[in-house]
C-alpha positions in Angstrom: -33.4 92.6 27.4 -30.5 92.0 25.0 -30.8 95.6 23.7 -30.5 97.0 27.2 -27.5 94.8 28.0 -25.8 95.8 24.8 -26.4 99.5 25.5 -25.0 99.1 29.0 -21.9 97.4 27.6 -21.5 100.2 25.0 -21.8 102.8 27.7 -19.1 101.1 29.7 -16.9 101.0 26.6 -17.4 104.7 26.1 -16.5 105.5 29.7 -13.5 103.3 29.6 -12.3 104.8 26.3 -12.6 108.3 27.8 -10.9 107.5 31.1 -8.1 105.0 30.2 -5.3 105.4 27.7 -3.3 102.1 27.9 -1.1 102.9 24.9 -0.2 106.3 26.2 0.5 104.9 29.7 2.7 102.2 28.2 4.7 104.6 26.0 5.0 107.3 28.6 7.0 105.0 31.0 9.0 103.4 28.2 12.6 104.6 28.1 14.6 102.4 25.7 18.1 103.7 24.9 17.8 102.5 21.3 14.6 104.5 20.8 16.5 107.7 21.6 18.7 107.4 18.5 15.8 106.8 16.2 14.0 109.6 14.4 10.8 110.6 16.3 8.6 109.3 13.4 9.8 105.7 13.5 7.8 104.5 16.6 4.7 106.1 15.1 5.2 104.4 11.8 5.7 101.1 13.6 2.5 101.5 15.6 0.5 102.4 12.4 1.9 99.4 10.7 0.8 97.3 13.7 -2.7 98.8 13.4 -2.8 98.1 9.7 -1.7 94.5 10.3 -4.4 94.0 12.9 -7.0 95.4 10.6 -6.1 92.9 8.0 -5.8 89.9 10.4 -8.8 90.4 12.7 -11.5 89.9 10.0 -9.9 86.6 9.0 -9.9 85.5 12.7 -13.6 86.3 12.9 -14.2 84.3 9.7 -12.3 81.4 11.2 -14.3 81.5 14.5 -17.6 81.5 12.6 -16.3 79.0 10.1 -15.6 76.5 12.9 -19.3 76.7 13.9 -20.4 76.5 10.3 -18.7 73.1 9.8 -19.6 71.9 13.3 -22.0 69.0 12.9 -23.5 69.6 16.4 -24.0 73.3 15.7 -26.9 75.2 14.3 -28.1 74.5 10.8 -28.9 78.1 10.2 -27.3 81.3 11.7 -29.3 84.3 12.7 -28.0 87.6 11.4 -26.4 89.7 14.2 -28.6 92.5 15.5 -29.2 94.6 18.5 -31.8 92.4 20.1 -30.1 89.0 19.7 -28.2 86.9 22.2 -24.5 87.7 21.9 -23.5 85.0 24.4 -24.6 82.1 22.2 -21.5 80.1 21.6 -23.1 78.3 18.6 -23.4 81.6 16.7 -20.2 83.6 17.5 -20.9 86.4 15.0 -23.2 88.0 17.5 -20.3 88.4 20.0 -18.0 89.9 17.4 -20.8 92.2 16.3 -21.1 93.6 19.8 -17.3 93.6 20.3 -16.8 95.6 17.1 -19.2 98.3 18.2 -17.7 98.4 21.7 -14.2 98.9 20.3 -15.5 101.6 18.0 -17.3 103.4 20.8 -14.2 103.2 23.0 -12.1 104.5 20.2 -14.4 107.4 19.5 -14.3 108.3 23.2 -10.5 108.0 23.5 -10.1 110.1 20.3 -12.5 112.8 21.5 -10.6 113.1 24.8 -7.2 113.2 23.0 -8.5 115.9 20.7 -9.9 117.9 23.6 -7.0 117.5 25.9 -4.0 117.3 23.6 -5.1 118.6 20.2 -3.7 115.5 18.6 -5.0 112.0 18.0 -3.2 109.3 20.1 -2.6 105.7 19.1 -5.0 104.2 21.6 -8.1 105.7 20.1 -7.0 104.7 16.6 -6.1 101.2 17.7 -9.5 100.7 19.2 -11.2 102.1 16.2 -9.2 99.9 13.8 -9.9 96.8 15.9 -13.7 97.6 16.1 -13.9 98.3 12.3 -12.0 95.1 11.7 -14.3 93.1 13.8 -17.3 94.6 12.0 -15.6 93.9 8.6 -15.1 90.3 9.8 -18.8 89.9 10.6 -19.7 91.3 7.2 -17.2 88.9 5.6 -18.9 86.0 7.5 -22.3 87.0 6.2 -21.0 87.0 2.6 -19.0 83.8 2.8 -21.7 81.9 4.7 -24.7 83.6 3.2 -26.6 80.4 2.6 -26.5 79.6 6.4 -27.8 83.0 7.5 -31.5 83.8 7.9 -32.8 87.3 8.0 -34.2 88.9 11.2 -36.9 90.6 9.1 -40.4 89.5 9.6 -42.1 88.4 6.4 -45.5 90.0 5.8 
């Protein structure tokens, strides 16, 4: 059941990534007089710096969210490793949510980037933003598994 729901969410992320371009719509209607005197590469550099900053901060936020549950005395004693068939709505094990969110952002970013390359022959900032956020979420989940490795049990069946 969880696998089917995850695949449904990823399909919705792909469709939304292909159809919607929030950053392009935002920048298209933006007409700031101060932006006209800047060289054309300055807004692009600022957006890339924002993406790099988000890629550095998001894994730490995922670590903080999972860390709160790791020190919670009412929480689980042992975390289950995130996987495709686990409950991502379990609030006592938030790494599963960030695992799904990471993949959803990556899929949306791939969809947006594919549409940008097909329609405009250039990569827009929306696709790169979604890809950066998704990879940062997945890096945060991996960081949590390393920091709290004693609290994680494997999903593998012992034979």
